[in-house]
N, C-alpha and C positions, 0 to 999 in steps of 0.2 A: 341128967340127960346130956348127951353129946350134941353140941350145936352142929347144924348142917349148913353148908354153903355150897353153891354151885357157880362156877365161873361162866361168864358169857362175854362175848364181845359187846362193847357199848353200842355198836351199830344195831344189834338186835333189840336192845331196850329202847333205843331212840325211835323205833317203829311204833311205840305206844303213843297214841294221839295226845295224851295229856302229859307226856314226859317233859319235865323241867329239871334242869340240873344247875348247881351253883355256877356262877359266872367266874371267869378269871382263873380257872384251874387248868386250862389248856388240854383237855382230854380229846382224843381222836376216836374215830369209829373203831380203830384197832385196839383201843385200851381194853384190857380185861378187867371186868368188875365182877362182884360176887353178890348173888341173890342169896339171902339167908332165909332160914325157915319161917321167919315172921314176915317175909316178902319185902323187907327193906333191902336196899342196895348199898353196898359199901365198896370202897376202893381196896381195902386190905382186910382180910378176915381176921388177922391177928390184932389189928388196931381198929376193930370195927366201930367202937364208940366214937373214935376221933375222925372217921372218914365216911360218915353217912352221906350218901348222895340222894337217897330217896327213902321216904318212910311213910308214904301215904297209902295205907292199906284200904283201898276202896273196892267195891264189887267189880268195877271195870278193870282195875289193876289185877285183882285176883284172877279174873277170867282170862286176861291177857297172859299172865304167868302160866296158867294151867293149859290153855289152848295153843298159844303161840310159842312159848318157851318150853312147854312140856315139863314144867317144874313140878316136882313132887318129892317130898321128904320120904326117904326109904322107910318101909314099914318098921324095921327094927329100931329106928331112931325116933319115931313118933312118940309123943308124950302119952298117947293112949295105948301104946303097945304094951303088952303085958303077958 
């Protein structure tokens, strides 16, 4: 399966009421971050395991990603595609 990532400005993700990010890394609202198919958020898609900013897959976060960010893995990349 090909991993899927979609870039967003950090300002968009900071609209989520429960958003918490690591302190001391100096990110701005204009920083591009990547939401990956498991709904975690990383700084760099190539180094994703080293740069995780968010990995709390809760129902509220899933709803926010779907309704506010319009995040959806393309059908041809979904695990259930066949």
